[in-house]
C-alpha positions in Angstrom: 100.4 130.1 129.5 101.4 133.4 131.2 104.8 135.0 130.7 107.3 135.3 133.7 106.7 138.1 136.1 110.0 139.7 135.2 108.9 140.3 131.7 105.1 140.7 132.2 105.3 144.5 132.4 107.0 144.7 129.0 104.3 142.7 127.2 101.5 144.4 125.2 98.9 143.2 122.9 99.6 142.9 119.2 97.1 145.7 118.4 99.4 148.3 120.0 102.8 146.8 119.3 105.5 149.3 118.4 108.6 148.6 116.5 111.2 151.3 116.3 112.9 152.4 113.1 116.2 154.1 112.3 114.4 157.5 112.1 113.2 157.0 115.6 109.6 156.8 114.7 107.5 153.9 115.9 105.2 152.1 113.5 102.0 151.0 115.0 100.5 147.7 113.7 97.5 148.3 111.4 97.0 144.6 110.9 93.6 144.5 112.6 91.6 144.4 110.5 94.0 143.6 107.7 93.1 142.3 104.3 95.0 141.4 101.2 93.8 144.6 99.6 95.2 146.7 102.4 98.5 144.7 102.3 98.8 145.3 98.5 98.0 149.1 99.0 100.7 149.4 101.6 103.2 147.6 99.4 102.6 150.0 96.5 103.1 152.9 98.8 106.5 151.4 99.7 105.7 151.6 103.4 105.5 148.0 104.3 107.4 146.1 106.9 107.2 142.6 108.3 104.8 141.9 111.1 104.2 138.7 113.0 100.9 138.2 111.2 100.9 140.5 108.2 101.8 144.0 107.2 102.6 147.1 109.3 102.0 150.5 107.9 104.4 153.3 108.7 101.8 155.9 108.0 100.4 155.9 111.5 101.2 158.2 114.3 104.1 157.0 116.4 103.0 155.5 119.6 104.0 157.3 122.8 103.1 154.5 125.1 106.4 152.8 124.7 109.7 154.3 125.5 112.3 154.1 122.8 115.3 152.6 124.4 117.8 152.1 121.6 118.9 153.1 118.2 120.2 150.9 115.5 121.6 151.4 112.0 119.4 148.6 110.5 115.6 149.0 110.4 115.4 145.2 110.4 117.1 144.9 113.8 113.9 145.4 115.8 113.8 143.2 118.9 110.3 141.9 118.1 111.5 140.5 114.9 114.8 139.2 116.3 113.1 137.4 119.2 110.5 135.9 116.9 113.3 134.2 115.0 115.0 132.9 118.1 118.3 133.9 119.7 121.2 134.8 117.6 124.0 132.3 117.5 126.6 135.1 118.0 127.4 136.8 121.2 126.4 140.5 121.6 129.0 143.0 120.4 130.7 145.4 122.8 128.9 148.4 121.2 125.5 146.9 121.9 126.4 146.0 125.4 126.7 149.7 126.4 123.0 150.2 125.6 122.0 147.3 127.8 123.2 148.5 131.2 120.8 147.0 133.7 118.2 145.8 131.3 118.1 142.0 131.1 117.4 140.0 128.0 114.1 138.1 128.1 114.3 134.5 129.3 114.2 131.6 126.9 110.8 130.7 128.3 109.5 134.2 127.3 110.9 133.9 123.8 109.3 130.5 123.4 106.0 131.9 124.6 106.1 134.6 122.1 107.0 132.4 119.2 104.5 129.7 120.1 101.6 132.2 120.6 102.5 134.2 117.5 102.7 131.1 115.3 99.6 129.3 116.6 96.6 129.8 114.4 94.3 128.5 117.1 94.7 131.3 119.7 92.5 134.4 119.5 93.8 137.7 118.1 93.5 139.5 121.5 95.6 136.8 123.2 98.6 137.1 120.9 101.3 139.2 122.6 104.7 140.6 121.7 107.7 141.6 123.8 107.8 145.4 124.1 110.5 147.4 122.4 111.7 148.6 125.8 113.8 145.5 125.9 117.2 145.7 124.1 117.7 144.0 120.7 120.0 141.1 120.0 123.4 141.9 118.5 123.0 140.2 115.1 120.8 142.3 112.9 118.1 140.8 110.7 119.4 141.6 107.3 117.4 142.1 104.2 119.2 139.1 102.6 118.1 136.8 105.4 114.6 138.2 105.2 114.4 137.4 101.5 115.7 133.9 102.1 113.3 133.1 104.9 110.2 135.0 104.2 108.0 135.6 101.2 106.7 138.9 102.8 109.9 140.9 103.0 110.3 144.2 101.2 110.8 144.0 97.5 108.9 140.7 97.1 105.9 141.5 94.9 102.6 139.8 94.8 103.1 137.9 98.1 100.4 137.3 100.7 100.8 136.0 104.2 101.0 132.2 104.5 98.1 130.6 106.3 100.5 128.2 107.8 103.0 130.7 109.0 102.1 132.6 112.2 105.2 134.8 112.2 105.4 136.0 108.6 108.3 133.6 107.9 106.9 131.7 105.0 108.5 128.3 105.1 108.1 127.7 101.3 106.7 129.9 98.6 103.7 128.9 96.6 105.9 128.2 93.6 108.1 125.8 95.5 105.0 124.1 97.0 103.5 123.6 93.5 106.8 122.3 92.2 107.1 119.9 95.1 103.6 118.6 94.4 104.3 118.3 90.7 107.5 116.3 91.4 105.7 114.0 93.8 102.9 113.4 91.3 105.5 112.6 88.6 107.3 110.2 91.0 104.0 108.4 91.8 103.2 108.1 88.1 106.6 106.7 87.4 106.3 104.2 90.3 102.8 103.2 89.2 103.7 102.8 85.5 103.1 99.1 84.5 106.0 97.1 83.2 106.2 96.5 79.5 103.0 94.8 78.3 102.7 91.9 75.9 102.5 92.5 72.2 98.9 91.2 72.1 98.7 91.5 68.3 101.7 89.3 67.8 100.4 86.7 70.4 97.0 86.5 68.7 98.5 86.1 65.3 101.1 83.5 66.2 98.8 81.4 68.4 96.0 81.5 65.9 98.5 80.3 63.2 99.7 77.4 65.5 96.1 76.4 66.2 95.3 76.3 62.5 98.3 74.1 61.8 97.5 71.7 64.6 93.9 71.4 63.5 92.4 71.2 66.9 91.4 73.4 69.8 94.4 75.1 71.4 94.0 76.7 74.9 96.8 79.1 75.8 97.6 81.2 78.9 100.7 83.4 79.2 101.5 85.2 82.4 104.4 87.4 83.5 104.8 86.7 87.3 106.6 89.9 88.1 103.6 92.1 87.0 100.8 89.6 86.9 99.9 90.6 83.3 98.3 87.8 81.3 97.0 86.8 77.9 94.6 83.9 77.4 93.3 82.2 74.3 90.0 80.2 74.6 89.5 81.7 78.1 87.0 79.8 80.2 86.9 76.7 78.0 87.8 73.3 79.5 90.6 71.0 78.3 91.6 67.5 79.4 94.4 67.4 81.9 95.9 64.0 81.3 99.2 63.7 83.1 99.5 67.5 83.8 97.5 66.7 86.9 100.6 65.1 88.4 102.1 68.6 89.2 99.1 69.6 91.4 99.2 66.1 92.9 102.8 66.6 93.9 101.9 69.9 95.4 99.2 68.2 97.5 101.7 65.6 98.7 104.3 68.3 99.7 101.5 70.2 101.5 101.1 67.1 103.7 104.9 67.1 104.2 104.7 70.8 105.3 101.9 69.8 107.7 104.1 67.1 109.3 101.9 64.2 108.2 104.5 62.9 105.8 108.3 63.1 105.2 110.2 62.9 102.0 112.1 60.0 103.4 108.9 58.1 104.4 108.9 54.6 102.8 105.7 53.5 101.1 105.1 49.8 100.3 103.7 49.1 96.9 102.0 45.8 96.1 101.8 44.2 92.7 98.0 44.5 92.6 98.4 48.3 93.1 100.3 48.8 89.9 98.7 51.1 87.4 98.4 51.0 83.6 100.8 52.1 81.0 102.8 54.5 81.1 104.6 53.2 84.1 108.4 52.4 84.0 108.1 51.6 87.7 105.6 48.8 86.9 107.7 47.6 84.0 110.7 47.1 86.4 108.6 45.8 89.3 110.0 42.7 91.0 108.4 40.4 93.5 105.0 41.0 95.2 106.0 44.2 97.1 108.5 46.9 96.9 109.1 50.1 99.0 109.8 53.5 97.7 110.4 56.8 99.4 108.0 59.7 99.0 110.7 61.7 97.2 111.3 58.8 94.8 107.6 58.5 94.0 107.4 62.3 93.5 110.3 62.2 91.0 108.9 59.3 89.1 105.4 60.8 89.0 106.4 64.3 87.8 109.8 63.9 85.9 109.0 60.6 84.3 105.1 60.8 84.4 104.8 57.4 85.9 101.2 56.4 86.5 101.8 53.9 89.2 103.8 56.4 91.3 101.0 59.0 90.9 98.3 56.5 92.0 100.3 55.4 95.0 100.8 59.0 96.1 97.2 59.9 95.6 96.1 56.9 97.6 98.5 57.9 100.4 97.1 61.4 100.8 93.4 60.4 100.7 92.5 60.4 97.0 91.6 63.1 94.4 89.5 65.0 97.0 92.7 65.9 98.9 94.2 67.4 95.7 91.1 69.5 95.0 90.9 70.7 98.6 94.5 71.9 98.5 93.9 73.7 95.2 90.7 75.3 96.7 92.7 76.6 99.7 95.1 78.2 97.3 92.3 79.8 95.3 92.5 77.5 92.2 89.0 76.2 91.7 88.7 75.5 88.0 91.3 72.8 87.9 89.6 69.4 88.8 91.4 66.2 89.7 88.7 63.4 89.9 90.1 60.0 89.1 93.1 57.8 89.6 95.2 57.2 86.5 94.1 53.5 86.3 90.4 54.4 86.3 90.8 57.4 83.9 92.8 55.4 81.3 90.4 52.5 81.3 87.4 54.8 80.8 89.3 56.7 78.1 89.7 53.5 76.1 86.4 51.9 77.0 87.9 49.0 78.9 85.6 47.4 81.5 88.1 46.2 84.1 91.7 46.3 85.0 94.0 43.3 84.2 97.5 42.8 85.6 98.9 42.7 82.1 97.8 46.3 81.5 100.6 47.5 83.8 102.9 47.2 80.7 102.4 49.1 77.5 102.4 45.9 75.5 99.6 44.4 77.6 97.6 47.7 77.4 97.8 47.9 73.6 96.7 44.3 73.3 93.6 44.9 75.4 92.7 48.0 73.3 93.0 46.1 70.1 90.6 43.4 71.3 88.0 46.1 72.0 85.3 46.7 69.2 86.1 49.9 67.3 82.7 51.5 67.9 83.0 51.0 71.6 86.4 52.6 71.5 85.1 55.6 69.6 82.1 56.1 71.9 84.4 56.0 74.9 86.6 58.6 73.3 83.7 61.0 72.5 82.4 60.6 76.0 85.9 61.5 77.4 86.0 64.7 75.3 82.6 65.8 76.8 83.4 64.7 80.4 84.1 67.7 82.7 86.1 65.6 85.1 89.9 65.8 85.2 89.8 69.0 83.2 91.1 72.6 83.6 90.8 76.0 82.0 94.0 77.7 80.7 93.7 80.4 83.4 93.4 77.8 86.2 96.5 75.9 85.1 98.4 79.2 84.9 97.1 80.3 88.3 98.4 77.0 89.8 101.9 77.6 88.3 101.9 81.3 89.3 101.0 80.5 93.0 103.6 77.8 93.1 106.3 80.1 91.7 105.4 82.8 94.2 105.5 80.5 97.1 101.9 81.0 98.0 101.1 77.3 97.9 103.9 75.6 99.8 106.8 76.4 102.2 110.0 77.6 100.5 111.6 74.3 101.0 108.8 72.3 99.5 108.5 74.8 96.6 112.1 74.3 95.8 111.7 70.5 95.8 108.8 70.6 93.4 110.4 73.1 91.0 113.6 71.2 91.0 111.8 68.0 90.0 109.9 69.9 87.3 113.1 71.3 86.0 114.3 67.7 85.5 111.2 66.7 83.5 112.3 64.3 80.8 109.1 64.2 78.7 108.1 66.6 76.0 111.5 67.9 74.8 109.9 69.1 71.5 107.0 71.0 73.1 107.5 74.2 75.1 111.2 73.6 75.6 111.8 73.7 71.9 110.3 77.2 71.5 112.5 78.8 74.2 116.0 80.3 73.9 118.8 77.8 74.3 119.9 79.2 77.7 116.4 79.3 79.1 115.3 77.0 81.9 111.8 75.3 82.1 110.0 73.8 85.1 107.1 72.0 83.4 104.8 69.0 83.3 103.5 67.4 80.1 100.3 65.4 79.5 99.4 63.2 76.6 96.7 60.7 75.5 96.6 58.1 72.8 95.0 58.6 69.4 91.5 57.2 68.6 90.7 56.8 64.9 93.2 59.5 64.0 92.1 62.0 66.7 94.1 62.9 69.7 92.6 63.6 73.1 95.3 65.7 74.7 98.8 67.1 73.9 99.7 69.4 76.8 102.6 71.2 78.4 102.4 73.7 81.2 105.5 75.3 82.8 107.4 78.2 84.2 110.1 79.4 81.9 113.1 81.4 83.1 114.7 83.4 80.3 118.5 84.1 80.0 118.0 87.7 81.4 116.2 86.3 84.5 112.7 87.2 83.6 110.0 84.6 84.0 107.0 83.5 82.0 104.2 81.1 82.9 103.1 79.3 79.7 100.2 76.9 79.4 99.5 75.1 76.1 96.6 72.6 76.0 95.8 71.0 72.6 92.8 68.7 72.2 90.7 67.2 69.3 93.6 67.4 66.9 93.9 65.2 63.9 97.5 66.2 63.1 100.5 63.9 63.6 102.3 64.0 66.9 105.2 66.0 65.4 102.9 68.7 64.2 101.0 68.9 67.5 104.2 69.2 69.5 105.5 71.9 67.1 102.4 73.9 67.7 103.2 73.9 71.5 106.7 75.0 70.7 105.3 77.8 68.6 103.2 79.0 71.6 106.4 79.3 73.7 108.2 81.0 70.9 105.3 83.5 70.5 105.2 84.2 74.2 108.9 85.0 74.4 108.7 87.1 71.3 105.7 89.0 72.5 107.3 89.8 75.8 110.6 91.0 74.5 109.3 93.0 71.5 109.2 96.8 71.9 106.0 98.6 72.6 
């Protein structure tokens, strides 16, 4: 872009720019070529002044091509430097107005041209131009104090070199400030990226191993802190029987159908007597007549909070069977938790019973049927159940299910609240995980249990989301199988797991 015609005659190339001094001698720019060595030599000689791109030596012959048109008491009041830093906010004084007479100040467009061209690092050296010193200066002088504040190349600043990013010699930030800024930014990033307090792994390993030894079986444990995602797993990758803990994923699958609009919590489902499941089922114990209707919400509450087998089987049939539960889990990224059978089928196969009888809907009728079974058949069925991969999970998969549920990644916020509220009201297993938590802690959990066979237990489980009194959360999974200890000892082992998890999280590093 070319300057206006009114100022074109007073523009010269940077090679021959002249800046007047208080002695009346011009200083011709010796910047081209200019190196750091030349700049340092000029600085040691004490004959350095600011230039638009580097150093100007006073040891050159004053130029005669430019008419000196003014005198000033300050050597820093040169018009080239004043215009490069923009117009002064103050109006010219009366003393300086006498030197102007008919000479007009350069237009704003001209000053912008000079600054933009002088600061640009893309234009060639021969195209950079300055306003000639024949134009009058601005009234406000460029003081040494302002020079030291704005520029790292002013007089008296040792060991400074021109900034590559500053085309006018006005260094926007010194190298020291730049390095300090980078250091502060790095420290801030490190502070933000620092992980939260980790688990005391040594304590977890010690306490969980002791609980497993007391229980005398195989204890699978997973502890996850939802806020950070940090986890600790015992018997990782091994499979454990689900038993009734599967009813929590089943409830999530039902609520997913509610979210999709296929069901409503108020939808009434008719239950026939021949659809009743086996013990444990308070709903079947209190069943009257040949049919009864229950809402989806009632069946969810009975299935999760009370662990009713009939309610679970009715809901599973309503959504399309176990395949629907597994499909929902797979969509959520939980693939190692498998739900494969209805409760009625699973419990019959667990005990080795051939077929369902209506009397088995009560615990009294179920116990009588098991007692009539030959002992060896019962034992063979139990051993086959322990080896069966169906209706099993790994500790990590059960923890992932709870973690995704708590984060709202599985259901809508409304359905998530419904399921967590039901799990908070779980009435089973008060001496398991809940017994190992602080008194003011809350626990949304689901238990699972099997009967004993010849002194051996198939499953004593509890999985849940604990909210501590200070608001922090913990996902805790405890799955115990093949234990020969009494029920009180098994449940105490699960309480010890919860106690160890809380202690490991709250202990100092």
